[in-house]
PyMOL CGO cylinders between C-alpha atoms (Angstrom):
from pymol import cmd
from pymol.cgo import CYLINDER

trace = [
    CYLINDER, 45.32, -20.72, 64.91, 42.20, -22.20, 63.10, 0.3, 1, 1, 1, 1, 1, 1,
    CYLINDER, 42.20, -22.20, 63.10, 39.89, -24.70, 64.68, 0.3, 1, 1, 1, 1, 1, 1,
    CYLINDER, 39.89, -24.70, 64.68, 41.03, -27.57, 62.20, 0.3, 1, 1, 1, 1, 1, 1,
    CYLINDER, 41.03, -27.57, 62.20, 44.80, -26.68, 63.13, 0.3, 1, 1, 1, 1, 1, 1,
    CYLINDER, 44.80, -26.68, 63.13, 43.90, -27.12, 66.73, 0.3, 1, 1, 1, 1, 1, 1,
    CYLINDER, 43.90, -27.12, 66.73, 42.45, -30.39, 66.20, 0.3, 1, 1, 1, 1, 1, 1,
    CYLINDER, 42.45, -30.39, 66.20, 45.49, -31.50, 64.04, 0.3, 1, 1, 1, 1, 1, 1,
    CYLINDER, 45.49, -31.50, 64.04, 47.76, -30.26, 66.78, 0.3, 1, 1, 1, 1, 1, 1,
    CYLINDER, 47.76, -30.26, 66.78, 45.74, -32.22, 69.50, 0.3, 1, 1, 1, 1, 1, 1,
    CYLINDER, 45.74, -32.22, 69.50, 46.03, -35.25, 67.47, 0.3, 1, 1, 1, 1, 1, 1,
    CYLINDER, 46.03, -35.25, 67.47, 49.54, -35.03, 66.81, 0.3, 1, 1, 1, 1, 1, 1,
    CYLINDER, 49.54, -35.03, 66.81, 51.06, -36.09, 70.07, 0.3, 1, 1, 1, 1, 1, 1,
    CYLINDER, 51.06, -36.09, 70.07, 50.53, -39.83, 71.03, 0.3, 1, 1, 1, 1, 1, 1,
    CYLINDER, 50.53, -39.83, 71.03, 49.88, -39.02, 74.46, 0.3, 1, 1, 1, 1, 1, 1,
    CYLINDER, 49.88, -39.02, 74.46, 46.78, -37.04, 73.83, 0.3, 1, 1, 1, 1, 1, 1,
    CYLINDER, 46.78, -37.04, 73.83, 45.96, -39.67, 71.46, 0.3, 1, 1, 1, 1, 1, 1,
    CYLINDER, 45.96, -39.67, 71.46, 45.90, -42.09, 73.92, 0.3, 1, 1, 1, 1, 1, 1,
    CYLINDER, 45.90, -42.09, 73.92, 43.64, -39.79, 76.44, 0.3, 1, 1, 1, 1, 1, 1,
    CYLINDER, 43.64, -39.79, 76.44, 41.35, -39.82, 73.77, 0.3, 1, 1, 1, 1, 1, 1,
    CYLINDER, 41.35, -39.82, 73.77, 41.17, -43.41, 73.51, 0.3, 1, 1, 1, 1, 1, 1,
    CYLINDER, 41.17, -43.41, 73.51, 40.55, -43.56, 77.39, 0.3, 1, 1, 1, 1, 1, 1,
    CYLINDER, 40.55, -43.56, 77.39, 37.80, -41.31, 77.16, 0.3, 1, 1, 1, 1, 1, 1,
    CYLINDER, 37.80, -41.31, 77.16, 36.33, -43.00, 74.64, 0.3, 1, 1, 1, 1, 1, 1,
    CYLINDER, 36.33, -43.00, 74.64, 36.60, -46.62, 76.39, 0.3, 1, 1, 1, 1, 1, 1,
    CYLINDER, 36.60, -46.62, 76.39, 34.80, -44.83, 78.99, 0.3, 1, 1, 1, 1, 1, 1,
    CYLINDER, 34.80, -44.83, 78.99, 33.79, -41.24, 79.48, 0.3, 1, 1, 1, 1, 1, 1,
    CYLINDER, 33.79, -41.24, 79.48, 33.42, -39.15, 82.28, 0.3, 1, 1, 1, 1, 1, 1,
    CYLINDER, 33.42, -39.15, 82.28, 36.90, -39.81, 83.86, 0.3, 1, 1, 1, 1, 1, 1,
    CYLINDER, 36.90, -39.81, 83.86, 38.35, -37.46, 86.65, 0.3, 1, 1, 1, 1, 1, 1,
    CYLINDER, 38.35, -37.46, 86.65, 42.20, -36.37, 86.37, 0.3, 1, 1, 1, 1, 1, 1,
    CYLINDER, 42.20, -36.37, 86.37, 43.29, -38.71, 88.66, 0.3, 1, 1, 1, 1, 1, 1,
    CYLINDER, 43.29, -38.71, 88.66, 41.90, -41.62, 86.61, 0.3, 1, 1, 1, 1, 1, 1,
    CYLINDER, 41.90, -41.62, 86.61, 43.63, -40.61, 83.32, 0.3, 1, 1, 1, 1, 1, 1,
    CYLINDER, 43.63, -40.61, 83.32, 46.87, -39.65, 85.17, 0.3, 1, 1, 1, 1, 1, 1,
    CYLINDER, 46.87, -39.65, 85.17, 47.09, -43.14, 86.89, 0.3, 1, 1, 1, 1, 1, 1,
    CYLINDER, 47.09, -43.14, 86.89, 47.04, -44.66, 83.38, 0.3, 1, 1, 1, 1, 1, 1,
    CYLINDER, 47.04, -44.66, 83.38, 50.04, -42.37, 82.34, 0.3, 1, 1, 1, 1, 1, 1,
    CYLINDER, 50.04, -42.37, 82.34, 53.59, -42.84, 83.46, 0.3, 1, 1, 1, 1, 1, 1,
    CYLINDER, 53.59, -42.84, 83.46, 54.03, -38.50, 83.91, 0.3, 1, 1, 1, 1, 1, 1,
    CYLINDER, 54.03, -38.50, 83.91, 53.29, -36.17, 86.34, 0.3, 1, 1, 1, 1, 1, 1,
    CYLINDER, 53.29, -36.17, 86.34, 49.74, -34.63, 87.21, 0.3, 1, 1, 1, 1, 1, 1,
    CYLINDER, 49.74, -34.63, 87.21, 50.78, -31.07, 85.63, 0.3, 1, 1, 1, 1, 1, 1,
    CYLINDER, 50.78, -31.07, 85.63, 51.83, -33.08, 82.40, 0.3, 1, 1, 1, 1, 1, 1,
    CYLINDER, 51.83, -33.08, 82.40, 48.22, -34.63, 82.23, 0.3, 1, 1, 1, 1, 1, 1,
    CYLINDER, 48.22, -34.63, 82.23, 46.82, -31.42, 82.87, 0.3, 1, 1, 1, 1, 1, 1,
    CYLINDER, 46.82, -31.42, 82.87, 48.85, -29.82, 80.02, 0.3, 1, 1, 1, 1, 1, 1,
    CYLINDER, 48.85, -29.82, 80.02, 47.79, -32.36, 77.61, 0.3, 1, 1, 1, 1, 1, 1,
    CYLINDER, 47.79, -32.36, 77.61, 44.37, -32.17, 78.87, 0.3, 1, 1, 1, 1, 1, 1,
    CYLINDER, 44.37, -32.17, 78.87, 44.29, -28.24, 78.27, 0.3, 1, 1, 1, 1, 1, 1,
    CYLINDER, 44.29, -28.24, 78.27, 45.52, -28.76, 74.46, 0.3, 1, 1, 1, 1, 1, 1,
    CYLINDER, 45.52, -28.76, 74.46, 42.46, -31.12, 73.90, 0.3, 1, 1, 1, 1, 1, 1,
    CYLINDER, 42.46, -31.12, 73.90, 39.83, -28.64, 75.72, 0.3, 1, 1, 1, 1, 1, 1,
    CYLINDER, 39.83, -28.64, 75.72, 41.49, -25.92, 73.52, 0.3, 1, 1, 1, 1, 1, 1,
    CYLINDER, 41.49, -25.92, 73.52, 40.88, -28.15, 70.65, 0.3, 1, 1, 1, 1, 1, 1,
    CYLINDER, 40.88, -28.15, 70.65, 37.51, -28.83, 71.51, 0.3, 1, 1, 1, 1, 1, 1,
    CYLINDER, 37.51, -28.83, 71.51, 38.20, -32.64, 71.54, 0.3, 1, 1, 1, 1, 1, 1,
    CYLINDER, 38.20, -32.64, 71.54, 37.42, -32.96, 75.73, 0.3, 1, 1, 1, 1, 1, 1,
    CYLINDER, 37.42, -32.96, 75.73, 34.73, -31.10, 77.79, 0.3, 1, 1, 1, 1, 1, 1,
    CYLINDER, 34.73, -31.10, 77.79, 34.90, -30.96, 81.29, 0.3, 1, 1, 1, 1, 1, 1,
    CYLINDER, 34.90, -30.96, 81.29, 32.12, -30.23, 83.92, 0.3, 1, 1, 1, 1, 1, 1,
    CYLINDER, 32.12, -30.23, 83.92, 32.37, -30.68, 87.63, 0.3, 1, 1, 1, 1, 1, 1,
    CYLINDER, 32.37, -30.68, 87.63, 30.47, -32.87, 89.77, 0.3, 1, 1, 1, 1, 1, 1,
    CYLINDER, 30.47, -32.87, 89.77, 30.62, -32.11, 93.21, 0.3, 1, 1, 1, 1, 1, 1,
    CYLINDER, 30.62, -32.11, 93.21, 34.33, -31.99, 94.23, 0.3, 1, 1, 1, 1, 1, 1,
    CYLINDER, 34.33, -31.99, 94.23, 35.48, -33.69, 91.34, 0.3, 1, 1, 1, 1, 1, 1,
    CYLINDER, 35.48, -33.69, 91.34, 36.17, -32.55, 87.52, 0.3, 1, 1, 1, 1, 1, 1,
    CYLINDER, 36.17, -32.55, 87.52, 34.88, -35.14, 85.12, 0.3, 1, 1, 1, 1, 1, 1,
    CYLINDER, 34.88, -35.14, 85.12, 36.75, -35.59, 81.68, 0.3, 1, 1, 1, 1, 1, 1,
    CYLINDER, 36.75, -35.59, 81.68, 34.40, -36.07, 78.41, 0.3, 1, 1, 1, 1, 1, 1,
    CYLINDER, 34.40, -36.07, 78.41, 35.28, -37.14, 74.83, 0.3, 1, 1, 1, 1, 1, 1,
    CYLINDER, 35.28, -37.14, 74.83, 33.78, -34.68, 72.03, 0.3, 1, 1, 1, 1, 1, 1,
    CYLINDER, 33.78, -34.68, 72.03, 33.89, -36.56, 69.07, 0.3, 1, 1, 1, 1, 1, 1,
    CYLINDER, 33.89, -36.56, 69.07, 32.23, -33.63, 66.75, 0.3, 1, 1, 1, 1, 1, 1,
    CYLINDER, 32.23, -33.63, 66.75, 35.89, -31.96, 65.88, 0.3, 1, 1, 1, 1, 1, 1,
    CYLINDER, 35.89, -31.96, 65.88, 37.23, -35.30, 64.59, 0.3, 1, 1, 1, 1, 1, 1,
    CYLINDER, 37.23, -35.30, 64.59, 34.23, -35.83, 62.66, 0.3, 1, 1, 1, 1, 1, 1,
    CYLINDER, 34.23, -35.83, 62.66, 34.11, -32.36, 60.82, 0.3, 1, 1, 1, 1, 1, 1,
    CYLINDER, 34.11, -32.36, 60.82, 37.72, -33.06, 60.03, 0.3, 1, 1, 1, 1, 1, 1,
    CYLINDER, 37.72, -33.06, 60.03, 36.95, -36.41, 58.80, 0.3, 1, 1, 1, 1, 1, 1,
    CYLINDER, 36.95, -36.41, 58.80, 34.11, -35.08, 56.44, 0.3, 1, 1, 1, 1, 1, 1,
    CYLINDER, 34.11, -35.08, 56.44, 36.50, -32.42, 55.39, 0.3, 1, 1, 1, 1, 1, 1,
    CYLINDER, 36.50, -32.42, 55.39, 39.89, -34.11, 54.81, 0.3, 1, 1, 1, 1, 1, 1,
    CYLINDER, 39.89, -34.11, 54.81, 39.03, -37.65, 54.22, 0.3, 1, 1, 1, 1, 1, 1,
    CYLINDER, 39.03, -37.65, 54.22, 35.59, -38.78, 53.26, 0.3, 1, 1, 1, 1, 1, 1,
    CYLINDER, 35.59, -38.78, 53.26, 36.17, -36.71, 49.95, 0.3, 1, 1, 1, 1, 1, 1,
    CYLINDER, 36.17, -36.71, 49.95, 39.08, -39.38, 49.67, 0.3, 1, 1, 1, 1, 1, 1,
    CYLINDER, 39.08, -39.38, 49.67, 36.42, -42.49, 50.07, 0.3, 1, 1, 1, 1, 1, 1,
    CYLINDER, 36.42, -42.49, 50.07, 34.97, -42.40, 46.73, 0.3, 1, 1, 1, 1, 1, 1,
    CYLINDER, 34.97, -42.40, 46.73, 34.17, -45.53, 44.91, 0.3, 1, 1, 1, 1, 1, 1,
    CYLINDER, 34.17, -45.53, 44.91, 37.08, -45.11, 42.44, 0.3, 1, 1, 1, 1, 1, 1,
    CYLINDER, 37.08, -45.11, 42.44, 39.48, -44.38, 44.91, 0.3, 1, 1, 1, 1, 1, 1,
    CYLINDER, 39.48, -44.38, 44.91, 37.94, -47.23, 47.07, 0.3, 1, 1, 1, 1, 1, 1,
    CYLINDER, 37.94, -47.23, 47.07, 38.70, -49.84, 44.21, 0.3, 1, 1, 1, 1, 1, 1,
    CYLINDER, 38.70, -49.84, 44.21, 42.16, -48.42, 43.61, 0.3, 1, 1, 1, 1, 1, 1,
    CYLINDER, 42.16, -48.42, 43.61, 42.97, -49.23, 47.28, 0.3, 1, 1, 1, 1, 1, 1,
    CYLINDER, 42.97, -49.23, 47.28, 41.24, -52.89, 46.80, 0.3, 1, 1, 1, 1, 1, 1,
    CYLINDER, 41.24, -52.89, 46.80, 43.53, -53.48, 44.00, 0.3, 1, 1, 1, 1, 1, 1,
    CYLINDER, 43.53, -53.48, 44.00, 46.49, -52.38, 45.76, 0.3, 1, 1, 1, 1, 1, 1,
    CYLINDER, 46.49, -52.38, 45.76, 45.91, -54.67, 48.54, 0.3, 1, 1, 1, 1, 1, 1,
    CYLINDER, 45.91, -54.67, 48.54, 45.39, -57.63, 45.83, 0.3, 1, 1, 1, 1, 1, 1,
    CYLINDER, 45.39, -57.63, 45.83, 48.41, -57.10, 44.25, 0.3, 1, 1, 1, 1, 1, 1,
    CYLINDER, 48.41, -57.10, 44.25, 50.84, -56.74, 47.37, 0.3, 1, 1, 1, 1, 1, 1,
    CYLINDER, 50.84, -56.74, 47.37, 48.89, -59.91, 48.92, 0.3, 1, 1, 1, 1, 1, 1,
    CYLINDER, 48.89, -59.91, 48.92, 50.11, -62.04, 45.53, 0.3, 1, 1, 1, 1, 1, 1,
    CYLINDER, 50.11, -62.04, 45.53, 53.41, -60.51, 45.77, 0.3, 1, 1, 1, 1, 1, 1,
]
cmd.load_cgo(trace, "trace")
């Protein structure tokens, strides 16, 4: 599986996106902190974190007895640069604004 495929697979799940949002809000959380925000077992959260780590979206490191999880935004930025940025050219933006304006009048 390519790096892009791993990132898309990781982002496809709403629970994993929620975990990324939690880490964006406050980096360096433990598994217990992350688990407390979800209604699922510790092992379920661990499986989701493993997918995120495999995609490079989360990195972890030991701090004493705790394992801290950190958001790594680089893979998302690479996806953005390859797949999204090229569609945000000036003329595409103008068409999007025109569409919004036309729908507002309807």
